[in-house]
DOFI-880833 format. One record per residue (C-alpha): residue number from 1; x, y, z. Coordinates in Angstrom, 3 decimals, m for minus. Last residue first. Example, Ala and Ser with C-alpha at 12.3 -4.5 7.8 and 13.67 -1.06 7.14 Angstrom:
<recs>
<rec i="2" px="13.670" py="m1.060" pz="7.140"/>
<rec i="1" px="12.300" py="m4.500" pz="7.800"/>
</recs>
This chain:
<recs>
<rec i="422" px="60.073" py="32.703" pz="183.951"/>
<rec i="421" px="63.422" py="31.216" pz="183.125"/>
<rec i="420" px="64.742" py="30.963" pz="179.588"/>
<rec i="419" px="64.084" py="27.990" pz="177.335"/>
<rec i="418" px="62.602" py="29.969" pz="174.416"/>
<rec i="417" px="65.927" py="30.495" pz="172.746"/>
<rec i="416" px="68.021" py="27.363" pz="173.075"/>
<rec i="415" px="70.010" py="26.438" pz="176.147"/>
<rec i="414" px="73.463" py="24.859" pz="175.972"/>
<rec i="413" px="74.097" py="26.932" pz="172.843"/>
<rec i="412" px="75.789" py="25.180" pz="169.943"/>
<rec i="411" px="72.866" py="25.489" pz="167.532"/>
<rec i="410" px="72.372" py="29.125" pz="168.473"/>
<rec i="409" px="76.026" py="29.900" pz="167.775"/>
<rec i="408" px="75.865" py="28.202" pz="164.375"/>
<rec i="407" px="72.714" py="30.092" pz="163.444"/>
<rec i="406" px="74.231" py="33.505" pz="164.106"/>
<rec i="405" px="77.798" py="32.966" pz="162.810"/>
<rec i="404" px="79.844" py="36.197" pz="163.010"/>
<rec i="403" px="77.295" py="38.333" pz="164.837"/>
<rec i="402" px="76.693" py="35.505" pz="167.309"/>
<rec i="401" px="80.439" py="35.115" pz="167.964"/>
<rec i="400" px="80.863" py="38.901" pz="168.577"/>
<rec i="399" px="77.896" py="39.340" pz="170.978"/>
<rec i="398" px="79.976" py="38.726" pz="174.109"/>
<rec i="397" px="82.704" py="41.155" pz="173.041"/>
<rec i="396" px="80.049" py="43.741" pz="172.173"/>
<rec i="395" px="78.564" py="43.293" pz="175.658"/>
<rec i="394" px="81.978" py="43.817" pz="177.242"/>
<rec i="393" px="82.332" py="46.989" pz="175.180"/>
<rec i="392" px="79.009" py="48.239" pz="176.513"/>
<rec i="391" px="80.279" py="47.684" pz="180.053"/>
<rec i="390" px="83.489" py="49.539" pz="179.183"/>
<rec i="389" px="81.642" py="52.571" pz="177.791"/>
<rec i="388" px="78.938" py="52.506" pz="180.488"/>
<rec i="387" px="80.156" py="55.428" pz="182.611"/>
<rec i="386" px="79.404" py="57.860" pz="179.793"/>
<rec i="385" px="78.387" py="56.251" pz="176.520"/>
<rec i="384" px="79.203" py="59.414" pz="174.547"/>
<rec i="383" px="82.771" py="59.397" pz="175.867"/>
<rec i="382" px="84.214" py="62.903" pz="175.844"/>
<rec i="381" px="85.486" py="64.370" pz="172.594"/>
<rec i="380" px="88.628" py="65.684" pz="170.903"/>
<rec i="379" px="88.134" py="65.792" pz="167.129"/>
<rec i="378" px="91.023" py="65.145" pz="164.752"/>
<rec i="377" px="90.622" py="66.780" pz="161.344"/>
<rec i="376" px="93.464" py="69.259" pz="160.994"/>
<rec i="375" px="95.449" py="67.880" pz="163.945"/>
<rec i="374" px="97.493" py="65.471" pz="161.853"/>
<rec i="373" px="98.405" py="67.960" pz="159.114"/>
<rec i="372" px="99.465" py="70.555" pz="161.684"/>
<rec i="371" px="101.732" py="68.083" pz="163.536"/>
<rec i="370" px="100.914" py="68.170" pz="167.224"/>
<rec i="369" px="102.668" py="70.353" pz="169.789"/>
<rec i="368" px="101.202" py="73.851" pz="169.977"/>
<rec i="367" px="97.635" py="73.095" pz="168.944"/>
<rec i="366" px="97.514" py="69.949" pz="171.095"/>
<rec i="365" px="98.925" py="71.782" pz="174.126"/>
<rec i="364" px="96.390" py="74.603" pz="173.700"/>
<rec i="363" px="93.608" py="72.077" pz="173.250"/>
<rec i="362" px="94.477" py="70.426" pz="176.572"/>
<rec i="361" px="94.583" py="73.747" pz="178.437"/>
<rec i="360" px="91.250" py="74.867" pz="176.971"/>
<rec i="359" px="89.665" py="71.516" pz="177.793"/>
<rec i="358" px="90.722" py="71.595" pz="181.450"/>
<rec i="357" px="87.487" py="71.117" pz="183.386"/>
<rec i="356" px="85.602" py="69.139" pz="180.765"/>
<rec i="355" px="88.727" py="67.109" pz="180.005"/>
<rec i="354" px="89.268" py="66.304" pz="183.681"/>
<rec i="353" px="85.665" py="65.066" pz="183.951"/>
<rec i="352" px="86.016" py="62.918" pz="180.805"/>
<rec i="351" px="89.291" py="61.644" pz="182.245"/>
<rec i="350" px="87.248" py="60.207" pz="185.122"/>
<rec i="349" px="85.964" py="57.477" pz="182.799"/>
<rec i="348" px="86.346" py="58.308" pz="179.120"/>
<rec i="347" px="88.274" py="60.719" pz="176.897"/>
<rec i="346" px="87.854" py="60.148" pz="173.164"/>
<rec i="345" px="90.327" py="61.115" pz="170.452"/>
<rec i="344" px="88.642" py="61.058" pz="167.055"/>
<rec i="343" px="89.838" py="61.016" pz="163.448"/>
<rec i="342" px="93.110" py="59.492" pz="164.555"/>
<rec i="341" px="96.548" py="60.360" pz="163.116"/>
<rec i="340" px="98.162" py="57.449" pz="164.994"/>
<rec i="339" px="101.591" py="58.562" pz="166.217"/>
<rec i="338" px="101.265" py="62.357" pz="165.945"/>
<rec i="337" px="97.824" py="62.268" pz="167.549"/>
<rec i="336" px="99.092" py="59.945" pz="170.278"/>
<rec i="335" px="102.083" py="62.124" pz="171.169"/>
<rec i="334" px="99.972" py="65.285" pz="171.190"/>
<rec i="333" px="97.313" py="63.629" pz="173.380"/>
<rec i="332" px="99.944" py="62.705" pz="175.967"/>
<rec i="331" px="101.132" py="66.310" pz="176.026"/>
<rec i="330" px="97.526" py="67.462" pz="176.406"/>
<rec i="329" px="96.993" py="65.075" pz="179.323"/>
<rec i="328" px="100.132" py="66.458" pz="180.936"/>
<rec i="327" px="98.955" py="70.045" pz="180.538"/>
<rec i="326" px="95.401" py="69.241" pz="181.595"/>
<rec i="325" px="96.630" py="67.590" pz="184.798"/>
<rec i="324" px="98.626" py="70.711" pz="185.649"/>
<rec i="323" px="95.658" py="72.933" pz="184.799"/>
<rec i="322" px="93.455" py="70.832" pz="187.085"/>
<rec i="321" px="95.892" py="71.150" pz="189.987"/>
<rec i="320" px="96.215" py="74.925" pz="189.468"/>
<rec i="319" px="92.447" py="75.336" pz="189.340"/>
<rec i="318" px="91.987" py="73.249" pz="192.495"/>
<rec i="317" px="94.543" py="75.412" pz="194.306"/>
<rec i="316" px="92.936" py="78.628" pz="193.016"/>
<rec i="315" px="89.376" py="77.700" pz="194.069"/>
<rec i="314" px="87.295" py="79.940" pz="191.786"/>
<rec i="313" px="83.980" py="78.104" pz="191.503"/>
<rec i="312" px="85.060" py="76.339" pz="188.295"/>
<rec i="311" px="88.132" py="75.030" pz="190.100"/>
<rec i="310" px="85.954" py="73.763" pz="192.953"/>
<rec i="309" px="83.668" py="71.961" pz="190.521"/>
<rec i="308" px="86.608" py="70.261" pz="188.794"/>
<rec i="307" px="88.146" py="69.264" pz="192.151"/>
<rec i="306" px="84.806" py="67.903" pz="193.424"/>
<rec i="305" px="84.300" py="66.036" pz="190.153"/>
<rec i="304" px="87.614" py="64.247" pz="190.695"/>
<rec i="303" px="86.627" py="63.159" pz="194.201"/>
<rec i="302" px="83.173" py="62.002" pz="193.130"/>
<rec i="301" px="84.619" py="60.071" pz="190.171"/>
<rec i="300" px="86.913" py="58.113" pz="192.448"/>
<rec i="299" px="88.068" py="59.487" pz="195.780"/>
<rec i="298" px="86.559" py="61.641" pz="198.538"/>
<rec i="297" px="89.114" py="63.047" pz="200.988"/>
<rec i="296" px="92.457" py="61.649" pz="202.137"/>
<rec i="295" px="94.374" py="63.603" pz="199.514"/>
<rec i="294" px="92.446" py="66.794" pz="198.766"/>
<rec i="293" px="95.218" py="69.378" pz="198.528"/>
<rec i="292" px="94.510" py="69.948" pz="194.834"/>
<rec i="291" px="97.927" py="68.563" pz="193.851"/>
<rec i="290" px="97.239" py="65.444" pz="195.914"/>
<rec i="289" px="93.790" py="64.960" pz="194.397"/>
<rec i="288" px="95.103" py="65.310" pz="190.846"/>
<rec i="287" px="98.122" py="63.046" pz="191.309"/>
<rec i="286" px="96.089" py="60.338" pz="193.065"/>
<rec i="285" px="93.334" py="60.320" pz="190.415"/>
<rec i="284" px="95.641" py="59.899" pz="187.470"/>
<rec i="283" px="97.130" py="62.734" pz="185.418"/>
<rec i="282" px="100.884" py="62.492" pz="186.149"/>
<rec i="281" px="101.191" py="58.867" pz="187.277"/>
<rec i="280" px="98.913" py="57.605" pz="184.513"/>
<rec i="279" px="100.881" py="59.517" pz="181.857"/>
<rec i="278" px="103.987" py="57.735" pz="183.134"/>
<rec i="277" px="106.605" py="59.912" pz="184.842"/>
<rec i="276" px="108.319" py="57.158" pz="186.781"/>
<rec i="275" px="108.505" py="53.388" pz="186.293"/>
<rec i="274" px="107.542" py="50.594" pz="188.656"/>
<rec i="273" px="104.098" py="49.895" pz="187.134"/>
<rec i="272" px="102.444" py="51.587" pz="190.113"/>
<rec i="271" px="103.931" py="54.884" pz="188.904"/>
<rec i="270" px="106.402" py="57.213" pz="190.624"/>
<rec i="269" px="105.930" py="60.917" pz="189.792"/>
<rec i="268" px="108.194" py="62.447" pz="187.187"/>
<rec i="267" px="111.486" py="64.119" pz="188.071"/>
<rec i="266" px="112.942" py="63.756" pz="184.600"/>
<rec i="265" px="111.037" py="61.219" pz="182.463"/>
<rec i="264" px="107.779" py="63.208" pz="182.292"/>
<rec i="263" px="105.617" py="61.893" pz="179.431"/>
<rec i="262" px="106.319" py="58.170" pz="179.719"/>
<rec i="261" px="103.570" py="56.155" pz="177.998"/>
<rec i="260" px="102.258" py="53.900" pz="180.729"/>
<rec i="259" px="98.692" py="55.194" pz="180.486"/>
<rec i="258" px="98.717" py="54.329" pz="176.798"/>
<rec i="257" px="98.819" py="50.612" pz="177.431"/>
<rec i="256" px="98.005" py="50.223" pz="173.722"/>
<rec i="255" px="98.976" py="46.557" pz="173.425"/>
<rec i="254" px="98.702" py="43.897" pz="176.116"/>
<rec i="253" px="96.668" py="41.389" pz="174.104"/>
<rec i="252" px="99.443" py="38.861" pz="173.542"/>
<rec i="251" px="100.813" py="39.941" pz="170.157"/>
<rec i="250" px="99.486" py="43.495" pz="170.303"/>
<rec i="249" px="95.926" py="44.801" pz="170.802"/>
<rec i="248" px="95.297" py="47.348" pz="168.052"/>
<rec i="247" px="91.546" py="47.058" pz="167.603"/>
<rec i="246" px="90.398" py="47.124" pz="164.019"/>
<rec i="245" px="88.417" py="49.691" pz="162.001"/>
<rec i="244" px="91.425" py="51.104" pz="160.152"/>
<rec i="243" px="93.301" py="51.503" pz="163.428"/>
<rec i="242" px="91.309" py="51.486" pz="166.673"/>
<rec i="241" px="93.422" py="52.287" pz="169.746"/>
<rec i="240" px="92.534" py="51.602" pz="173.373"/>
<rec i="239" px="93.958" py="53.155" pz="176.487"/>
<rec i="238" px="94.233" py="52.896" pz="180.221"/>
<rec i="237" px="94.800" py="55.468" pz="182.943"/>
<rec i="236" px="94.925" py="54.810" pz="186.672"/>
<rec i="235" px="92.305" py="55.164" pz="189.406"/>
<rec i="234" px="89.756" py="55.041" pz="186.598"/>
<rec i="233" px="90.629" py="57.074" pz="183.528"/>
<rec i="232" px="90.117" py="55.825" pz="179.988"/>
<rec i="231" px="91.876" py="57.208" pz="176.919"/>
<rec i="230" px="90.432" py="56.183" pz="173.551"/>
<rec i="229" px="92.240" py="56.736" pz="170.256"/>
<rec i="228" px="90.212" py="56.311" pz="167.078"/>
<rec i="227" px="90.796" py="55.544" pz="163.414"/>
<rec i="226" px="87.955" py="54.624" pz="161.048"/>
<rec i="225" px="85.729" py="57.366" pz="162.498"/>
<rec i="224" px="81.961" py="57.191" pz="161.852"/>
<rec i="223" px="81.062" py="56.319" pz="165.425"/>
<rec i="222" px="83.844" py="57.572" pz="167.664"/>
<rec i="221" px="81.677" py="59.270" pz="170.281"/>
<rec i="220" px="79.557" py="56.169" pz="170.814"/>
<rec i="219" px="78.006" py="53.244" pz="168.951"/>
<rec i="218" px="80.713" py="51.058" pz="167.468"/>
<rec i="217" px="83.824" py="53.190" pz="167.977"/>
<rec i="216" px="82.813" py="54.172" pz="171.520"/>
<rec i="215" px="82.137" py="50.517" pz="172.293"/>
<rec i="214" px="85.391" py="49.254" pz="170.811"/>
<rec i="213" px="87.427" py="51.915" pz="172.628"/>
<rec i="212" px="85.727" py="51.062" pz="175.916"/>
<rec i="211" px="86.564" py="47.417" pz="175.250"/>
<rec i="210" px="90.254" py="48.184" pz="174.864"/>
<rec i="209" px="90.038" py="50.469" pz="177.913"/>
<rec i="208" px="88.499" py="47.726" pz="180.060"/>
<rec i="207" px="90.889" py="44.971" pz="179.035"/>
<rec i="206" px="88.980" py="41.980" pz="177.739"/>
<rec i="205" px="87.381" py="38.789" pz="179.031"/>
<rec i="204" px="85.163" py="36.351" pz="177.115"/>
<rec i="203" px="83.276" py="34.118" pz="179.568"/>
<rec i="202" px="82.559" py="30.669" pz="178.156"/>
<rec i="201" px="78.957" py="29.437" pz="178.214"/>
<rec i="200" px="77.646" py="26.360" pz="180.048"/>
<rec i="199" px="75.360" py="28.612" pz="182.072"/>
<rec i="198" px="76.829" py="27.647" pz="185.455"/>
<rec i="197" px="77.549" py="31.237" pz="186.515"/>
<rec i="196" px="80.095" py="30.014" pz="189.060"/>
<rec i="195" px="82.001" py="27.990" pz="186.478"/>
<rec i="194" px="82.054" py="30.856" pz="183.970"/>
<rec i="193" px="83.264" py="33.291" pz="186.636"/>
<rec i="192" px="86.212" py="31.042" pz="187.496"/>
<rec i="191" px="87.018" py="30.485" pz="183.813"/>
<rec i="190" px="87.097" py="34.254" pz="183.180"/>
<rec i="189" px="89.069" py="35.251" pz="186.292"/>
<rec i="188" px="91.933" py="32.824" pz="185.899"/>
<rec i="187" px="94.360" py="34.895" pz="188.015"/>
<rec i="186" px="97.932" py="35.755" pz="187.021"/>
<rec i="185" px="98.300" py="38.921" pz="189.138"/>
<rec i="184" px="95.803" py="40.935" pz="191.191"/>
<rec i="183" px="96.549" py="43.782" pz="193.644"/>
<rec i="182" px="93.703" py="45.918" pz="192.340"/>
<rec i="181" px="95.568" py="48.983" pz="191.033"/>
<rec i="180" px="98.371" py="46.733" pz="189.767"/>
<rec i="179" px="96.050" py="44.492" pz="187.698"/>
<rec i="178" px="98.397" py="42.035" pz="186.006"/>
<rec i="177" px="98.096" py="38.806" pz="184.067"/>
<rec i="176" px="94.307" py="38.526" pz="184.140"/>
<rec i="175" px="93.809" py="35.324" pz="182.146"/>
<rec i="174" px="91.465" py="35.683" pz="179.166"/>
<rec i="173" px="92.768" py="32.568" pz="177.422"/>
<rec i="172" px="94.753" py="33.603" pz="174.339"/>
<rec i="171" px="94.234" py="37.360" pz="174.651"/>
<rec i="170" px="96.029" py="37.735" pz="177.977"/>
<rec i="169" px="94.353" py="40.476" pz="180.007"/>
<rec i="168" px="96.260" py="43.425" pz="181.472"/>
<rec i="167" px="94.085" py="45.177" pz="184.031"/>
<rec i="166" px="90.780" py="46.906" pz="184.695"/>
<rec i="165" px="88.508" py="44.082" pz="183.495"/>
<rec i="164" px="85.581" py="44.142" pz="181.076"/>
<rec i="163" px="83.591" py="40.929" pz="180.983"/>
<rec i="162" px="81.598" py="39.167" pz="178.282"/>
<rec i="161" px="78.974" py="36.417" pz="178.319"/>
<rec i="160" px="77.108" py="35.048" pz="175.311"/>
<rec i="159" px="73.822" py="33.934" pz="173.760"/>
<rec i="158" px="71.511" py="34.185" pz="176.793"/>
<rec i="157" px="67.953" py="33.255" pz="175.889"/>
<rec i="156" px="64.576" py="35.008" pz="176.008"/>
<rec i="155" px="61.145" py="33.407" pz="175.635"/>
<rec i="154" px="60.689" py="33.056" pz="179.394"/>
<rec i="153" px="61.399" py="36.743" pz="179.928"/>
<rec i="152" px="64.606" py="37.552" pz="181.828"/>
<rec i="151" px="64.438" py="37.894" pz="185.618"/>
<rec i="150" px="66.134" py="34.543" pz="186.256"/>
<rec i="149" px="68.958" py="35.428" pz="183.870"/>
<rec i="148" px="69.532" py="38.776" pz="185.616"/>
<rec i="147" px="69.458" py="37.171" pz="189.049"/>
<rec i="146" px="71.985" py="34.537" pz="187.991"/>
<rec i="145" px="74.278" py="37.200" pz="186.568"/>
<rec i="144" px="74.153" py="39.318" pz="189.734"/>
<rec i="143" px="74.969" py="36.304" pz="191.869"/>
<rec i="142" px="77.780" py="35.335" pz="189.510"/>
<rec i="141" px="79.130" py="38.884" pz="189.722"/>
<rec i="140" px="79.120" py="38.883" pz="193.521"/>
<rec i="139" px="80.727" py="35.452" pz="193.764"/>
<rec i="138" px="83.361" py="36.231" pz="191.159"/>
<rec i="137" px="84.342" py="39.423" pz="192.985"/>
<rec i="136" px="84.503" py="37.664" pz="196.355"/>
<rec i="135" px="86.467" py="34.699" pz="195.051"/>
<rec i="134" px="88.951" py="36.945" pz="193.213"/>
<rec i="133" px="89.486" py="39.328" pz="196.167"/>
<rec i="132" px="93.090" py="40.449" pz="195.825"/>
<rec i="131" px="92.432" py="43.844" pz="197.512"/>
<rec i="130" px="93.612" py="47.140" pz="196.077"/>
<rec i="129" px="90.257" py="48.917" pz="196.446"/>
<rec i="128" px="87.168" py="47.478" pz="198.105"/>
<rec i="127" px="84.081" py="47.034" pz="195.995"/>
<rec i="126" px="80.934" py="49.075" pz="195.318"/>
<rec i="125" px="77.775" py="47.558" pz="193.872"/>
<rec i="124" px="75.851" py="47.447" pz="190.600"/>
<rec i="123" px="73.036" py="45.480" pz="188.959"/>
<rec i="122" px="71.535" py="46.076" pz="185.511"/>
<rec i="121" px="68.508" py="45.476" pz="183.295"/>
<rec i="120" px="67.685" py="45.896" pz="179.617"/>
<rec i="119" px="70.838" py="47.706" pz="178.518"/>
<rec i="118" px="70.175" py="48.256" pz="174.799"/>
<rec i="117" px="72.968" py="47.187" pz="172.451"/>
<rec i="116" px="70.987" py="46.077" pz="169.395"/>
<rec i="115" px="70.605" py="42.524" pz="170.659"/>
<rec i="114" px="69.756" py="42.943" pz="174.323"/>
<rec i="113" px="72.095" py="43.645" pz="177.207"/>
<rec i="112" px="71.584" py="42.061" pz="180.636"/>
<rec i="111" px="73.868" py="43.961" pz="182.944"/>
<rec i="110" px="76.484" py="43.510" pz="185.653"/>
<rec i="109" px="78.555" py="46.183" pz="187.378"/>
<rec i="108" px="81.253" py="45.928" pz="190.051"/>
<rec i="107" px="82.776" py="49.061" pz="191.541"/>
<rec i="106" px="86.002" py="50.390" pz="193.057"/>
<rec i="105" px="88.811" py="49.327" pz="190.756"/>
<rec i="104" px="86.477" py="48.423" pz="187.899"/>
<rec i="103" px="85.141" py="44.987" pz="187.001"/>
<rec i="102" px="82.496" py="45.487" pz="184.302"/>
<rec i="101" px="80.228" py="42.575" pz="183.445"/>
<rec i="100" px="78.020" py="41.931" pz="180.420"/>
<rec i="99" px="75.451" py="39.131" pz="180.139"/>
<rec i="98" px="74.170" py="38.688" pz="176.623"/>
<rec i="97" px="70.717" py="38.865" pz="175.075"/>
<rec i="96" px="68.580" py="37.255" pz="172.395"/>
<rec i="95" px="64.789" py="37.463" pz="172.765"/>
<rec i="94" px="64.061" py="40.955" pz="174.131"/>
<rec i="93" px="66.380" py="42.721" pz="171.670"/>
<rec i="92" px="64.779" py="41.107" pz="168.642"/>
<rec i="91" px="66.618" py="43.175" pz="166.004"/>
<rec i="90" px="64.252" py="44.963" pz="163.588"/>
<rec i="89" px="63.622" py="44.612" pz="159.839"/>
<rec i="88" px="61.302" py="47.268" pz="158.373"/>
<rec i="87" px="59.173" py="46.425" pz="155.357"/>
<rec i="86" px="59.820" py="48.327" pz="152.120"/>
<rec i="85" px="57.106" py="50.825" pz="151.213"/>
<rec i="84" px="55.126" py="49.883" pz="148.059"/>
<rec i="83" px="55.971" py="51.957" pz="145.026"/>
<rec i="82" px="56.358" py="55.674" pz="144.392"/>
<rec i="81" px="57.935" py="57.792" pz="147.091"/>
<rec i="80" px="56.010" py="59.533" pz="149.843"/>
<rec i="79" px="57.887" py="57.537" pz="152.480"/>
<rec i="78" px="54.952" py="55.565" pz="153.900"/>
<rec i="77" px="55.673" py="53.890" pz="157.200"/>
<rec i="76" px="57.161" py="50.413" pz="157.077"/>
<rec i="75" px="55.259" py="47.374" pz="158.315"/>
<rec i="74" px="57.277" py="45.399" pz="160.865"/>
<rec i="73" px="59.635" py="42.476" pz="160.508"/>
<rec i="72" px="61.258" py="40.517" pz="163.311"/>
<rec i="71" px="64.836" py="39.541" pz="164.099"/>
<rec i="70" px="66.765" py="37.022" pz="166.207"/>
<rec i="69" px="64.114" py="34.418" pz="166.970"/>
<rec i="68" px="65.673" py="31.671" pz="164.838"/>
<rec i="67" px="62.726" py="31.775" pz="162.417"/>
<rec i="66" px="63.276" py="35.523" pz="162.105"/>
<rec i="65" px="66.937" py="34.978" pz="161.207"/>
<rec i="64" px="66.000" py="32.520" pz="158.481"/>
<rec i="63" px="63.234" py="34.750" pz="157.106"/>
<rec i="62" px="65.544" py="37.759" pz="157.090"/>
<rec i="61" px="68.111" py="35.924" pz="155.004"/>
<rec i="60" px="65.499" py="34.836" pz="152.465"/>
<rec i="59" px="63.934" py="38.288" pz="152.138"/>
<rec i="58" px="67.358" py="39.909" pz="151.910"/>
<rec i="57" px="68.232" py="37.578" pz="149.039"/>
<rec i="56" px="64.981" py="38.484" pz="147.291"/>
<rec i="55" px="65.846" py="42.135" pz="147.768"/>
<rec i="54" px="69.092" py="41.955" pz="145.802"/>
<rec i="53" px="72.571" py="42.070" pz="147.319"/>
<rec i="52" px="75.053" py="44.925" pz="147.768"/>
<rec i="51" px="75.013" py="44.608" pz="151.571"/>
<rec i="50" px="74.291" py="48.273" pz="152.256"/>
<rec i="49" px="71.813" py="48.590" pz="149.368"/>
<rec i="48" px="69.963" py="45.363" pz="150.208"/>
<rec i="47" px="69.777" py="46.329" pz="153.868"/>
<rec i="46" px="68.361" py="49.741" pz="152.978"/>
<rec i="45" px="65.784" py="48.082" pz="150.695"/>
<rec i="44" px="64.730" py="45.652" pz="153.406"/>
<rec i="43" px="64.217" py="48.569" pz="155.777"/>
<rec i="42" px="66.517" py="49.096" pz="158.731"/>
<rec i="41" px="65.883" py="48.829" pz="162.480"/>
<rec i="40" px="68.927" py="49.568" pz="164.684"/>
<rec i="39" px="72.327" py="50.716" pz="163.422"/>
<rec i="38" px="74.805" py="48.422" pz="165.185"/>
<rec i="37" px="72.735" py="45.345" pz="165.925"/>
<rec i="36" px="70.778" py="45.720" pz="162.696"/>
<rec i="35" px="73.943" py="45.910" pz="160.601"/>
<rec i="34" px="75.451" py="43.043" pz="162.597"/>
<rec i="33" px="72.453" py="40.854" pz="161.879"/>
<rec i="32" px="72.787" py="41.491" pz="158.149"/>
<rec i="31" px="76.527" py="40.807" pz="158.174"/>
<rec i="30" px="76.060" py="37.620" pz="160.192"/>
<rec i="29" px="73.390" py="36.256" pz="157.894"/>
<rec i="28" px="75.566" py="37.286" pz="154.938"/>
<rec i="27" px="78.332" py="35.012" pz="156.160"/>
<rec i="26" px="75.933" py="32.079" pz="156.317"/>
<rec i="25" px="74.672" py="32.929" pz="152.816"/>
<rec i="24" px="78.258" py="33.032" pz="151.537"/>
<rec i="23" px="78.889" py="29.527" pz="152.838"/>
<rec i="22" px="75.501" py="28.334" pz="151.570"/>
<rec i="21" px="76.169" py="29.589" pz="148.038"/>
<rec i="20" px="74.057" py="32.600" pz="146.989"/>
<rec i="19" px="71.794" py="32.267" pz="143.944"/>
<rec i="18" px="70.195" py="35.730" pz="143.972"/>
<rec i="17" px="69.597" py="35.721" pz="140.173"/>
<rec i="16" px="73.334" py="36.163" pz="139.655"/>
<rec i="15" px="75.435" py="35.958" pz="142.851"/>
<rec i="14" px="75.235" py="38.641" pz="145.517"/>
<rec i="13" px="78.421" py="40.157" pz="146.805"/>
<rec i="12" px="79.611" py="39.015" pz="150.196"/>
<rec i="11" px="79.259" py="41.598" pz="152.928"/>
<rec i="10" px="82.438" py="43.250" pz="154.129"/>
<rec i="9" px="81.289" py="46.805" pz="153.481"/>
<rec i="8" px="79.636" py="46.973" pz="156.884"/>
<rec i="7" px="83.093" py="46.319" pz="158.300"/>
<rec i="6" px="83.515" py="43.561" pz="160.843"/>
<rec i="5" px="85.562" py="44.609" pz="163.832"/>
<rec i="4" px="88.386" py="42.360" pz="164.853"/>
<rec i="3" px="88.171" py="41.348" pz="168.517"/>
<rec i="2" px="91.397" py="40.022" pz="169.924"/>
<rec i="1" px="91.421" py="39.694" pz="173.661"/>
</recs>
């Protein structure tokens, strides 16, 4: 999955007297729509300033997007400044939507997400762990997707489908090459889901932590940072790195497997990847629950929360287990801060719970081990999108073609806007 992020500053400059060539105009349509998708309603004057074009160009671009059902204009409220208030341009979140799916180790989530990023409707269920259940997972998600499309307003249309998957995903075709915590290997998940959905749309598939990083960069805890490191905890630990506004994904899409960074090479715990002492092995769910004496009890987010709550209530064993996890997580954070000099390091999934319970321990490791110049500005945060970071990232992946070429995508759609179900 390769998903370059389009910078707001990437808009084409306006030609004299607003005479923009068609190729530049098409690019500007995407830039304008992306601004609205990311920031919400903006006035014509704000759009003109951000895109470095004149207002007549904005008027023309807005008219074309409005005719396609992607934006609408509303009267602006008075600002107290001289002159007529500039009209507000808003994304049509109820007209153009995507289907977003999140395949986690122990849950399946589907949502209809409107232009602008709002989750309009969702479905969720639990799933069995470590079971190679491609047909079952695809069947459940396709059923959810069909129900979401059927429930959409008649005037609405699906413009893309994206899926977040907890495993290594090949960028070229979306094949799930390896999902050790699920028992999957070399499965054509995306094509199988696309066939079962029957919408005539391809399913874009990405690694969950990569997509979580994209979502937190776009509209979460990393908004405003050009460089971000995202660590995601499920049963294992995944990672995503944004460098200069772009996802670092490697040649084949397997880059930034931060959970398999070795932090404890001598006597480290065995990892599902076959190595020992990986960050995932030392701070993952199994390590925490075992150290807290809770193996065999509740698992997942509930199990981790129980350890954090017990530590806060004075349980010495839980406190010791949480401190151990915080130490290893802090060591991992030190390595990543020294490597990437991020403006934000974001902890998502169950790692957000571990961070809340062991923040002092993590910060102490970062202060002691990271380069002073690299830690000066880095902010350690929990995911602002909560449990929906990866789902939101899947939606961003699905919206990417529309935000690049709005009218072209609509022209190629099997169903045009206005042909949705009742």
